[in-house]
PDB file of N, CA, C and O in Angstrom:
ATOM      1  N   MET A   1      81.364 257.468  81.006  1.00  0.00           N
ATOM      2  CA  MET A   1      80.112 257.633  81.710  1.00  0.00           C
ATOM      3  C   MET A   1      80.347 257.330  83.194  1.00  0.00           C
ATOM      4  O   MET A   1      80.974 256.324  83.527  1.00  0.00           O
ATOM      5  N   ASN A   2      79.856 258.179  84.070  1.00  0.00           N
ATOM      6  CA  ASN A   2      80.037 258.005  85.512  1.00  0.00           C
ATOM      7  C   ASN A   2      78.979 257.069  86.081  1.00  0.00           C
ATOM      8  O   ASN A   2      77.839 257.041  85.616  1.00  0.00           O
ATOM      9  N   THR A   3      79.371 256.308  87.088  1.00  0.00           N
ATOM     10  CA  THR A   3      78.442 255.410  87.772  1.00  0.00           C
ATOM     11  C   THR A   3      78.596 255.585  89.272  1.00  0.00           C
ATOM     12  O   THR A   3      79.608 256.092  89.756  1.00  0.00           O
ATOM     13  N   ILE A   4      77.568 255.153  90.000  1.00  0.00           N
ATOM     14  CA  ILE A   4      77.602 255.155  91.454  1.00  0.00           C
ATOM     15  C   ILE A   4      76.978 253.847  91.926  1.00  0.00           C
ATOM     16  O   ILE A   4      75.977 253.393  91.372  1.00  0.00           O
ATOM     17  N   GLN A   5      77.578 253.244  92.953  1.00  0.00           N
ATOM     18  CA  GLN A   5      77.043 251.989  93.473  1.00  0.00           C
ATOM     19  C   GLN A   5      75.804 252.272  94.305  1.00  0.00           C
ATOM     20  O   GLN A   5      75.801 253.172  95.145  1.00  0.00           O
ATOM     21  N   LEU A   6      74.755 251.499  94.067  1.00  0.00           N
ATOM     22  CA  LEU A   6      73.514 251.671  94.810  1.00  0.00           C
ATOM     23  C   LEU A   6      73.623 251.009  96.178  1.00  0.00           C
ATOM     24  O   LEU A   6      74.178 249.919  96.319  1.00  0.00           O
ATOM     25  N   THR A   7      73.086 251.685  97.171  1.00  0.00           N
ATOM     26  CA  THR A   7      73.006 251.180  98.535  1.00  0.00           C
ATOM     27  C   THR A   7      71.572 251.370  99.010  1.00  0.00           C
ATOM     28  O   THR A   7      70.802 252.076  98.358  1.00  0.00           O
ATOM     29  N   PRO A   8      71.194 250.758 100.128  1.00  0.00           N
ATOM     30  CA  PRO A   8      69.842 251.000 100.648  1.00  0.00           C
ATOM     31  C   PRO A   8      69.584 252.476 100.966  1.00  0.00           C
ATOM     32  O   PRO A   8      68.438 252.924 100.932  1.00  0.00           O
ATOM     33  N   ASP A   9      70.628 253.225 101.271  1.00  0.00           N
ATOM     34  CA  ASP A   9      70.458 254.646 101.605  1.00  0.00           C
ATOM     35  C   ASP A   9      70.225 255.529 100.389  1.00  0.00           C
ATOM     36  O   ASP A   9      69.512 256.527 100.487  1.00  0.00           O
ATOM     37  N   ASN A  10      70.817 255.183  99.230  1.00  0.00           N
ATOM     38  CA  ASN A  10      70.703 256.081  98.080  1.00  0.00           C
ATOM     39  C   ASN A  10      69.856 255.539  96.926  1.00  0.00           C
ATOM     40  O   ASN A  10      69.680 256.236  95.926  1.00  0.00           O
ATOM     41  N   SER A  11      69.334 254.328  97.035  1.00  0.00           N
ATOM     42  CA  SER A  11      68.629 253.728  95.892  1.00  0.00           C
ATOM     43  C   SER A  11      67.376 254.506  95.488  1.00  0.00           C
ATOM     44  O   SER A  11      67.036 254.535  94.305  1.00  0.00           O
ATOM     45  N   ASN A  12      66.686 255.135  96.434  1.00  0.00           N
ATOM     46  CA  ASN A  12      65.480 255.918  96.102  1.00  0.00           C
ATOM     47  C   ASN A  12      65.795 257.111  95.213  1.00  0.00           C
ATOM     48  O   ASN A  12      64.927 257.577  94.476  1.00  0.00           O
ATOM     49  N   THR A  13      67.005 257.604  95.271  1.00  0.00           N
ATOM     50  CA  THR A  13      67.410 258.777  94.499  1.00  0.00           C
ATOM     51  C   THR A  13      67.484 258.491  93.007  1.00  0.00           C
ATOM     52  O   THR A  13      67.337 259.413  92.204  1.00  0.00           O
ATOM     53  N   TYR A  14      67.704 257.255  92.617  1.00  0.00           N
ATOM     54  CA  TYR A  14      68.004 256.930  91.226  1.00  0.00           C
ATOM     55  C   TYR A  14      66.870 256.226  90.492  1.00  0.00           C
ATOM     56  O   TYR A  14      67.123 255.509  89.524  1.00  0.00           O
ATOM     57  N   ILE A  15      65.632 256.412  90.925  1.00  0.00           N
ATOM     58  CA  ILE A  15      64.472 255.887  90.203  1.00  0.00           C
ATOM     59  C   ILE A  15      64.411 256.581  88.838  1.00  0.00           C
ATOM     60  O   ILE A  15      64.500 257.807  88.758  1.00  0.00           O
ATOM     61  N   GLY A  16      64.260 255.799  87.772  1.00  0.00           N
ATOM     62  CA  GLY A  16      64.239 256.341  86.420  1.00  0.00           C
ATOM     63  C   GLY A  16      65.594 256.302  85.740  1.00  0.00           C
ATOM     64  O   GLY A  16      65.676 256.510  84.529  1.00  0.00           O
ATOM     65  N   TYR A  17      66.653 256.043  86.480  1.00  0.00           N
ATOM     66  CA  TYR A  17      67.992 255.947  85.916  1.00  0.00           C
ATOM     67  C   TYR A  17      68.244 254.534  85.394  1.00  0.00           C
ATOM     68  O   TYR A  17      67.590 253.581  85.817  1.00  0.00           O
ATOM     69  N   GLN A  18      69.187 254.413  84.483  1.00  0.00           N
ATOM     70  CA  GLN A  18      69.607 253.093  84.026  1.00  0.00           C
ATOM     71  C   GLN A  18      70.639 252.539  85.000  1.00  0.00           C
ATOM     72  O   GLN A  18      71.438 253.282  85.571  1.00  0.00           O
ATOM     73  N   CYS A  19      70.608 251.224  85.176  1.00  0.00           N
ATOM     74  CA  CYS A  19      71.572 250.587  86.069  1.00  0.00           C
ATOM     75  C   CYS A  19      72.223 249.421  85.349  1.00  0.00           C
ATOM     76  O   CYS A  19      71.687 248.896  84.373  1.00  0.00           O
ATOM     77  N   VAL A  20      73.377 249.028  85.842  1.00  0.00           N
ATOM     78  CA  VAL A  20      74.092 247.883  85.292  1.00  0.00           C
ATOM     79  C   VAL A  20      74.357 246.907  86.432  1.00  0.00           C
ATOM     80  O   VAL A  20      74.706 247.305  87.544  1.00  0.00           O
ATOM     81  N   TYR A  21      74.186 245.624  86.134  1.00  0.00           N
ATOM     82  CA  TYR A  21      74.427 244.572  87.119  1.00  0.00           C
ATOM     83  C   TYR A  21      74.930 243.343  86.388  1.00  0.00           C
ATOM     84  O   TYR A  21      74.765 243.230  85.173  1.00  0.00           O
ATOM     85  N   THR A  22      75.538 242.429  87.110  1.00  0.00           N
ATOM     86  CA  THR A  22      76.031 241.201  86.496  1.00  0.00           C
ATOM     87  C   THR A  22      75.143 240.040  86.899  1.00  0.00           C
ATOM     88  O   THR A  22      74.522 240.038  87.963  1.00  0.00           O
ATOM     89  N   ARG A  23      75.103 239.058  86.019  1.00  0.00           N
ATOM     90  CA  ARG A  23      74.313 237.862  86.251  1.00  0.00           C
ATOM     91  C   ARG A  23      75.107 236.653  85.788  1.00  0.00           C
ATOM     92  O   ARG A  23      75.756 236.708  84.744  1.00  0.00           O
ATOM     93  N   GLY A  24      75.069 235.570  86.538  1.00  0.00           N
ATOM     94  CA  GLY A  24      75.791 234.367  86.181  1.00  0.00           C
ATOM     95  C   GLY A  24      76.989 234.143  87.088  1.00  0.00           C
ATOM     96  O   GLY A  24      77.250 234.923  88.004  1.00  0.00           O
ATOM     97  N   LYS A  25      77.709 233.069  86.818  1.00  0.00           N
ATOM     98  CA  LYS A  25      78.880 232.730  87.621  1.00  0.00           C
ATOM     99  C   LYS A  25      80.065 232.433  86.722  1.00  0.00           C
ATOM    100  O   LYS A  25      79.910 231.952  85.599  1.00  0.00           O
ATOM    101  N   GLY A  26      81.238 232.725  87.228  1.00  0.00           N
ATOM    102  CA  GLY A  26      82.473 232.394  86.522  1.00  0.00           C
ATOM    103  C   GLY A  26      82.548 233.011  85.139  1.00  0.00           C
ATOM    104  O   GLY A  26      82.309 234.207  84.975  1.00  0.00           O
ATOM    105  N   LEU A  27      82.879 232.201  84.145  1.00  0.00           N
ATOM    106  CA  LEU A  27      83.017 232.691  82.778  1.00  0.00           C
ATOM    107  C   LEU A  27      81.681 233.061  82.147  1.00  0.00           C
ATOM    108  O   LEU A  27      81.646 233.791  81.157  1.00  0.00           O
ATOM    109  N   ALA A  28      80.581 232.567  82.708  1.00  0.00           N
ATOM    110  CA  ALA A  28      79.255 232.854  82.163  1.00  0.00           C
ATOM    111  C   ALA A  28      78.690 234.175  82.690  1.00  0.00           C
ATOM    112  O   ALA A  28      77.575 234.548  82.327  1.00  0.00           O
ATOM    113  N   LYS A  29      79.435 234.887  83.535  1.00  0.00           N
ATOM    114  CA  LYS A  29      78.948 236.143  84.110  1.00  0.00           C
ATOM    115  C   LYS A  29      78.863 237.210  83.017  1.00  0.00           C
ATOM    116  O   LYS A  29      79.837 237.461  82.307  1.00  0.00           O
ATOM    117  N   LYS A  30      77.699 237.828  82.890  1.00  0.00           N
ATOM    118  CA  LYS A  30      77.477 238.853  81.878  1.00  0.00           C
ATOM    119  C   LYS A  30      76.852 240.086  82.502  1.00  0.00           C
ATOM    120  O   LYS A  30      76.131 239.997  83.496  1.00  0.00           O
ATOM    121  N   LYS A  31      77.134 241.236  81.909  1.00  0.00           N
ATOM    122  CA  LYS A  31      76.563 242.502  82.369  1.00  0.00           C
ATOM    123  C   LYS A  31      75.223 242.731  81.689  1.00  0.00           C
ATOM    124  O   LYS A  31      75.046 242.428  80.509  1.00  0.00           O
ATOM    125  N   HIS A  32      74.288 243.268  82.450  1.00  0.00           N
ATOM    126  CA  HIS A  32      72.962 243.603  81.935  1.00  0.00           C
ATOM    127  C   HIS A  32      72.648 245.045  82.310  1.00  0.00           C
ATOM    128  O   HIS A  32      73.108 245.542  83.339  1.00  0.00           O
ATOM    129  N   ILE A  33      71.872 245.703  81.481  1.00  0.00           N
ATOM    130  CA  ILE A  33      71.462 247.084  81.731  1.00  0.00           C
ATOM    131  C   ILE A  33      69.944 247.134  81.746  1.00  0.00           C
ATOM    132  O   ILE A  33      69.288 246.553  80.882  1.00  0.00           O
ATOM    133  N   ALA A  34      69.385 247.834  82.737  1.00  0.00           N
ATOM    134  CA  ALA A  34      67.938 247.984  82.861  1.00  0.00           C
ATOM    135  C   ALA A  34      67.637 249.334  83.509  1.00  0.00           C
ATOM    136  O   ALA A  34      68.534 249.987  84.041  1.00  0.00           O
ATOM    137  N   THR A  35      66.378 249.745  83.462  1.00  0.00           N
ATOM    138  CA  THR A  35      65.942 250.997  84.082  1.00  0.00           C
ATOM    139  C   THR A  35      65.297 250.686  85.425  1.00  0.00           C
ATOM    140  O   THR A  35      64.525 249.735  85.547  1.00  0.00           O
ATOM    141  N   ILE A  36      65.618 251.494  86.430  1.00  0.00           N
ATOM    142  CA  ILE A  36      65.046 251.333  87.765  1.00  0.00           C
ATOM    143  C   ILE A  36      63.655 251.949  87.754  1.00  0.00           C
ATOM    144  O   ILE A  36      63.510 253.140  87.476  1.00  0.00           O
ATOM    145  N   THR A  37      62.627 251.152  88.056  1.00  0.00           N
ATOM    146  CA  THR A  37      61.255 251.662  88.028  1.00  0.00           C
ATOM    147  C   THR A  37      60.762 252.093  89.405  1.00  0.00           C
ATOM    148  O   THR A  37      59.993 253.048  89.516  1.00  0.00           O
ATOM    149  N   ARG A  38      61.198 251.396  90.456  1.00  0.00           N
ATOM    150  CA  ARG A  38      60.825 251.777  91.824  1.00  0.00           C
ATOM    151  C   ARG A  38      61.730 251.044  92.795  1.00  0.00           C
ATOM    152  O   ARG A  38      62.519 250.187  92.397  1.00  0.00           O
ATOM    153  N   THR A  39      61.614 251.386  94.071  1.00  0.00           N
ATOM    154  CA  THR A  39      62.394 250.718  95.108  1.00  0.00           C
ATOM    155  C   THR A  39      61.475 250.312  96.253  1.00  0.00           C
ATOM    156  O   THR A  39      60.369 250.833  96.389  1.00  0.00           O
ATOM    157  N   SER A  40      61.943 249.382  97.067  1.00  0.00           N
ATOM    158  CA  SER A  40      61.179 248.992  98.252  1.00  0.00           C
ATOM    159  C   SER A  40      61.301 250.109  99.297  1.00  0.00           C
ATOM    160  O   SER A  40      62.215 250.930  99.211  1.00  0.00           O
ATOM    161  N   PRO A  41      60.400 250.150 100.274  1.00  0.00           N
ATOM    162  CA  PRO A  41      60.486 251.187 101.313  1.00  0.00           C
ATOM    163  C   PRO A  41      61.817 251.172 102.074  1.00  0.00           C
ATOM    164  O   PRO A  41      62.305 252.221 102.494  1.00  0.00           O
ATOM    165  N   SER A  42      62.395 249.996 102.246  1.00  0.00           N
ATOM    166  CA  SER A  42      63.671 249.913 102.962  1.00  0.00           C
ATOM    167  C   SER A  42      64.849 250.301 102.075  1.00  0.00           C
ATOM    168  O   SER A  42      65.924 250.614 102.586  1.00  0.00           O
ATOM    169  N   GLY A  43      64.666 250.286 100.746  1.00  0.00           N
ATOM    170  CA  GLY A  43      65.744 250.611  99.823  1.00  0.00           C
ATOM    171  C   GLY A  43      66.638 249.426  99.510  1.00  0.00           C
ATOM    172  O   GLY A  43      67.593 249.569  98.747  1.00  0.00           O
ATOM    173  N   LYS A  44      66.356 248.261 100.075  1.00  0.00           N
ATOM    174  CA  LYS A  44      67.207 247.085  99.867  1.00  0.00           C
ATOM    175  C   LYS A  44      66.903 246.354  98.571  1.00  0.00           C
ATOM    176  O   LYS A  44      67.710 245.538  98.123  1.00  0.00           O
ATOM    177  N   THR A  45      65.763 246.626  97.960  1.00  0.00           N
ATOM    178  CA  THR A  45      65.378 245.992  96.698  1.00  0.00           C
ATOM    179  C   THR A  45      65.012 247.068  95.696  1.00  0.00           C
ATOM    180  O   THR A  45      64.281 248.006  96.015  1.00  0.00           O
ATOM    181  N   ILE A  46      65.530 246.927  94.468  1.00  0.00           N
ATOM    182  CA  ILE A  46      65.095 247.808  93.390  1.00  0.00           C
ATOM    183  C   ILE A  46      64.324 246.970  92.387  1.00  0.00           C
ATOM    184  O   ILE A  46      64.618 245.791  92.193  1.00  0.00           O
ATOM    185  N   TYR A  47      63.349 247.577  91.761  1.00  0.00           N
ATOM    186  CA  TYR A  47      62.541 246.919  90.733  1.00  0.00           C
ATOM    187  C   TYR A  47      62.953 247.498  89.387  1.00  0.00           C
ATOM    188  O   TYR A  47      63.072 248.713  89.229  1.00  0.00           O
ATOM    189  N   ILE A  48      63.168 246.610  88.419  1.00  0.00           N
ATOM    190  CA  ILE A  48      63.706 247.021  87.126  1.00  0.00           C
ATOM    191  C   ILE A  48      62.816 246.523  85.994  1.00  0.00           C
ATOM    192  O   ILE A  48      61.968 245.653  86.188  1.00  0.00           O
ATOM    193  N   ASP A  49      63.024 247.089  84.815  1.00  0.00           N
ATOM    194  CA  ASP A  49      62.244 246.692  83.634  1.00  0.00           C
ATOM    195  C   ASP A  49      63.040 245.701  82.773  1.00  0.00           C
ATOM    196  O   ASP A  49      63.340 245.982  81.613  1.00  0.00           O
ATOM    197  N   ASP A  50      63.366 244.577  83.332  1.00  0.00           N
ATOM    198  CA  ASP A  50      64.083 243.521  82.624  1.00  0.00           C
ATOM    199  C   ASP A  50      63.116 242.370  82.386  1.00  0.00           C
ATOM    200  O   ASP A  50      62.356 242.003  83.283  1.00  0.00           O
ATOM    201  N   THR A  51      63.136 241.797  81.187  1.00  0.00           N
ATOM    202  CA  THR A  51      62.200 240.716  80.878  1.00  0.00           C
ATOM    203  C   THR A  51      62.511 239.439  81.643  1.00  0.00           C
ATOM    204  O   THR A  51      61.613 238.628  81.869  1.00  0.00           O
ATOM    205  N   ASN A  52      63.759 239.242  82.047  1.00  0.00           N
ATOM    206  CA  ASN A  52      64.141 238.036  82.777  1.00  0.00           C
ATOM    207  C   ASN A  52      63.982 238.184  84.290  1.00  0.00           C
ATOM    208  O   ASN A  52      63.593 237.233  84.968  1.00  0.00           O
ATOM    209  N   TRP A  53      64.276 239.351  84.813  1.00  0.00           N
ATOM    210  CA  TRP A  53      64.179 239.601  86.256  1.00  0.00           C
ATOM    211  C   TRP A  53      63.346 240.843  86.468  1.00  0.00           C
ATOM    212  O   TRP A  53      63.334 241.744  85.628  1.00  0.00           O
ATOM    213  N   ASN A  54      62.643 240.894  87.599  1.00  0.00           N
ATOM    214  CA  ASN A  54      61.882 242.110  87.879  1.00  0.00           C
ATOM    215  C   ASN A  54      62.380 242.843  89.119  1.00  0.00           C
ATOM    216  O   ASN A  54      61.952 243.966  89.385  1.00  0.00           O
ATOM    217  N   SER A  55      63.285 242.217  89.886  1.00  0.00           N
ATOM    218  CA  SER A  55      63.827 242.914  91.048  1.00  0.00           C
ATOM    219  C   SER A  55      65.238 242.430  91.342  1.00  0.00           C
ATOM    220  O   SER A  55      65.622 241.324  90.960  1.00  0.00           O
ATOM    221  N   LEU A  56      66.010 243.276  92.029  1.00  0.00           N
ATOM    222  CA  LEU A  56      67.383 242.963  92.409  1.00  0.00           C
ATOM    223  C   LEU A  56      67.595 243.334  93.868  1.00  0.00           C
ATOM    224  O   LEU A  56      67.082 244.353  94.331  1.00  0.00           O
ATOM    225  N   GLN A  57      68.337 242.525  94.585  1.00  0.00           N
ATOM    226  CA  GLN A  57      68.694 242.837  95.967  1.00  0.00           C
ATOM    227  C   GLN A  57      69.929 243.727  95.952  1.00  0.00           C
ATOM    228  O   GLN A  57      71.007 243.276  95.566  1.00  0.00           O
ATOM    229  N   VAL A  58      69.790 244.973  96.362  1.00  0.00           N
ATOM    230  CA  VAL A  58      70.909 245.907  96.383  1.00  0.00           C
ATOM    231  C   VAL A  58      71.933 245.489  97.437  1.00  0.00           C
ATOM    232  O   VAL A  58      73.129 245.720  97.260  1.00  0.00           O
ATOM    233  N   VAL A  59      71.481 244.884  98.520  1.00  0.00           N
ATOM    234  CA  VAL A  59      72.356 244.522  99.621  1.00  0.00           C
ATOM    235  C   VAL A  59      73.322 243.408  99.221  1.00  0.00           C
ATOM    236  O   VAL A  59      74.485 243.438  99.622  1.00  0.00           O
ATOM    237  N   SER A  60      72.868 242.432  98.444  1.00  0.00           N
ATOM    238  CA  SER A  60      73.688 241.261  98.145  1.00  0.00           C
ATOM    239  C   SER A  60      74.308 241.287  96.746  1.00  0.00           C
ATOM    240  O   SER A  60      74.932 240.303  96.348  1.00  0.00           O
ATOM    241  N   ARG A  61      74.162 242.349  96.006  1.00  0.00           N
ATOM    242  CA  ARG A  61      74.630 242.402  94.621  1.00  0.00           C
ATOM    243  C   ARG A  61      75.203 243.784  94.335  1.00  0.00           C
ATOM    244  O   ARG A  61      74.707 244.788  94.847  1.00  0.00           O
ATOM    245  N   ALA A  62      76.235 243.832  93.527  1.00  0.00           N
ATOM    246  CA  ALA A  62      76.799 245.115  93.105  1.00  0.00           C
ATOM    247  C   ALA A  62      75.959 245.650  91.954  1.00  0.00           C
ATOM    248  O   ALA A  62      75.984 245.105  90.851  1.00  0.00           O
ATOM    249  N   VAL A  63      75.217 246.719  92.218  1.00  0.00           N
ATOM    250  CA  VAL A  63      74.378 247.360  91.208  1.00  0.00           C
ATOM    251  C   VAL A  63      74.837 248.804  91.107  1.00  0.00           C
ATOM    252  O   VAL A  63      74.972 249.490  92.121  1.00  0.00           O
ATOM    253  N   TYR A  64      75.076 249.269  89.884  1.00  0.00           N
ATOM    254  CA  TYR A  64      75.557 250.621  89.662  1.00  0.00           C
ATOM    255  C   TYR A  64      74.566 251.394  88.799  1.00  0.00           C
ATOM    256  O   TYR A  64      74.019 250.848  87.841  1.00  0.00           O
ATOM    257  N   ALA A  65      74.333 252.658  89.132  1.00  0.00           N
ATOM    258  CA  ALA A  65      73.462 253.528  88.336  1.00  0.00           C
ATOM    259  C   ALA A  65      74.334 254.429  87.472  1.00  0.00           C
ATOM    260  O   ALA A  65      75.360 254.939  87.923  1.00  0.00           O
ATOM    261  N   PHE A  66      73.908 254.619  86.217  1.00  0.00           N
ATOM    262  CA  PHE A  66      74.579 255.560  85.322  1.00  0.00           C
ATOM    263  C   PHE A  66      74.127 256.964  85.653  1.00  0.00           C
ATOM    264  O   PHE A  66      72.929 257.223  85.774  1.00  0.00           O
ATOM    265  N   LEU A  67      75.076 257.874  85.799  1.00  0.00           N
ATOM    266  CA  LEU A  67      74.738 259.277  86.095  1.00  0.00           C
ATOM    267  C   LEU A  67      74.653 260.084  84.819  1.00  0.00           C
ATOM    268  O   LEU A  67      74.380 261.284  84.864  1.00  0.00           O
TER     269      LEU A  67
END
């Protein structure tokens, strides 16, 4: 499956797509998958349908969308 890293410039393009991101530190770091529901006007924040988190900072975190 192909992925692309989200940036503030391209995050608006992938609304409705599934994304993968990591959470935690060191050995406790785990991958999570969620659907992108919307983005901020600047594109620096994406909003996702995750029960634990509702938004992710694209600028400070590696977030990838499944194509």
